[in-house]
C-alpha angles and dihedrals in degrees: 000000000000113000110252117223115243104213092177095054089049095051090048089056090053091048093055093045093050101040114138097013121130113247095228101035109135120229128211116248116219114253101253107007093167091059097044126104113259115256090237088062094047101278129127121280115259090217111032099168126068128258119248114295125243138255105036114210142159146145096334091060093045092049094047094049093049092049091054091045093053093044090065087216101112101153127069097238094075099018134098102206098076093051088049091052093045091052092048094046093047089051092048092052096040093242128138097222137030129181122191115218137177099268144345087263088053090052092056093041092050093051092049089047091050088053090050094237111181148137114343094025125114126213121196114222136164118260092221100071145097113284092249090076088061095039096058090055097050092043084067092047090243123134118257110217113203121216120200125253130258094234094207096056102026086229129117111285098247090193089068098049098086093056089056094055119105135168087272095056109118103164139022107209113186119184123218093220118208090002095291118122121254117227094290096174093058094040094051093046091055093043094048092048093048093039093233119143119242120221110191116216096210094159091130098034111080109167094357112147139207114199090341096309124106117254114245091051099076101072129048087283143339133224127217133190127218095186114147097267094051126106088245111034148165098176093266127011145099145194142219120214125191142154092214111096095196092051091047090056092048091050091049091051093047093051091048099056091276091288105113116230147274092263114086092232090065101038131136112030122265127213132008104271136055149150140185113280098146123148121220130243089243092061091044090056092051091049092052089051093046090051090065088069100034100092095047092046090049091051092051093049091051094049092049093043091052091049094045090049091057090051095047094046087064092058113085111234095025116100121176115221112273119249114214119244092252093058111112094167136012120202090216094212081155129023102215130189140162123245121210112197092198088078092048100058090267093301108167119242089242091057091044090054091047092050093046092050090050088056088060095259111126111218143156141203089231128210123002136212097297090173087066097039113114089232087065103031089051087071087079088068098039107128094223093051092046089052092050102038107016131230095282095054093046092051090049088050090057090050093049093055099072113134111176097173091053090050089060096043097047098043103035115015119024120105126174138200120187133242097251090059088062090058090071130090130287087253088060089058090050090054093050090056091043091054092052092048090050091052091048093052091050098035096118092054092045090053090060095046 
């Protein structure tokens, strides 16, 4: 089985390493980093300090938590904090409705439940995504249909979506990977023409924009995650945003055991299925506090990402992920770029990542080929799926899910940096580029180490 990348474990490591550091503290660059010996070969690290820690918290979080504690109203059913957060988040995104739920996965699961997705249905998803996107489909015993990756952007290749549509397709669920928008214009044109609803997986894309409008508000609804690594977080949590009042009510009912809610707007229940996906007042208070920093943090990430992109574009063999023409803001939950070993004396990506980490620059190869992971391919032998779809259909499903561009990206080229690294100083970005240049200059020697 292919080893799956644990983004959350990685970001926790960064948080511990960077705890207590000032976000804007400048660091001293070594005199001639390009001429120095790589750390992997016994030289000095290019970046000896740690990047800013995550999460950032302070008095607003402490005050909010104590207020909830003393109120004795800790759950959302009789509280006021979650409605306040939902109102504030909907306003920030320009959406009419927002529903807080227990995780980003819960947001997606709730929306699929509200749409009554079940056995026999197909849901189109990108192959380059976190496993939750797949899980919410199979939890409903529907078939996840993978679409290949646009290798230049790391996003789903919107030009290949239409070919994946069948009479059984019930949802198109693009993911705004790394916080950068997928090709929304093309996706919505196909969906509108085929009359298939779009559910945006915007779990990594807080405040990202397409043509000046926040992602998550283009389709029928969008799902966000507030898990601890996310740009807006409360340890675990999520939200659904939509402009469709009827859908908002159905989602509320589904996440509240199918029973509607105490507020008149959500009573009585809607639909025939439900579960408990409620978020607590404690988490709502943390989110409201975290929102006071969100805009400034987003601005800093964008400024550093733009500057880092200019530096990396000058290094042969390093290509930052393309942003589509309609992108007016990326959330930069991830800073993604492609590595070409031909410009590094044939140095493998694995060795490049090892050398970069040794220089003090945390990095990752990102997502893998989940369509070929035994966790996913094993679905073809799942007894419930065989009962619903039969052996022939499940074998055909395996054959449909070939994604050759993603194979190349995920095994040879993709490199990630994380959002907290972009909260550092401009000097930090200089040192990232200096470390890569050092590795390139010494690539032949590193390949023999």
